[in-house]
N, C-alpha and C positions, 0 to 999 in steps of 0.2 A: 503493499499499500504507499510506502514513502518513497519508491524510487522515483518519482518526479517530484519530490519535496526539497530537492538540493538546493533551491533558490533562496529555502528559507532556513538556511545553515545545516541541514539534518543529513548527516555523515552516520551509515551503517557499519557495523562490524559484521561482517558475513559471516565469521564463525560463532559470536554470539546469536545471532538469527537464527543459523542451522541449529544451536543447541536449545533453541526455545528458552534463551536466558530470560531474567526479569527486566533486564536494561540491554537493549540492541544498539546502543550508537556506539560511536566511536570513539575511543578516548579523546581523540582530538576536535570533536565536534563541539560546535557551542550551544546546541541543543541535544539535552536529554530525551532520549526516547524510551520508554517505559512500555512494558505489554502489560495489561490489564485484561485477566482472562475473566470471559463471562459467560453464561450459557443464554445467550438470546431467545433461544424457542421456549426455554421454560419461563422467563419472563414474560414473554409476548402469551404465553399459555396462562400463565397466572392473571396479567393484566385482562382479557378476554372472561375468565372464570369470574373473576370480580364485576365485571360490566355485567354476567348475565346473571349475578347474585349466586352463584353457586357455590364459591367459596373454595378453599384447595383443602387438602389432607390435614394442611399444617393446622386450621382452623378447627379442623374437625375432632372433636375428643370423645 
């Protein structure tokens, strides 16, 4: 996703990126690029359940 963002000062470290490190920017980069893991499909499903008033398994006891 960051290939074309070099004009913003983003420089990636390919080995960090390949290793799925938490920080994938190069040491020489003026910008720090961090990886934030997320489960977008789960968040969408929870939002839909909330809109439909179905709740989620977390809310049911």
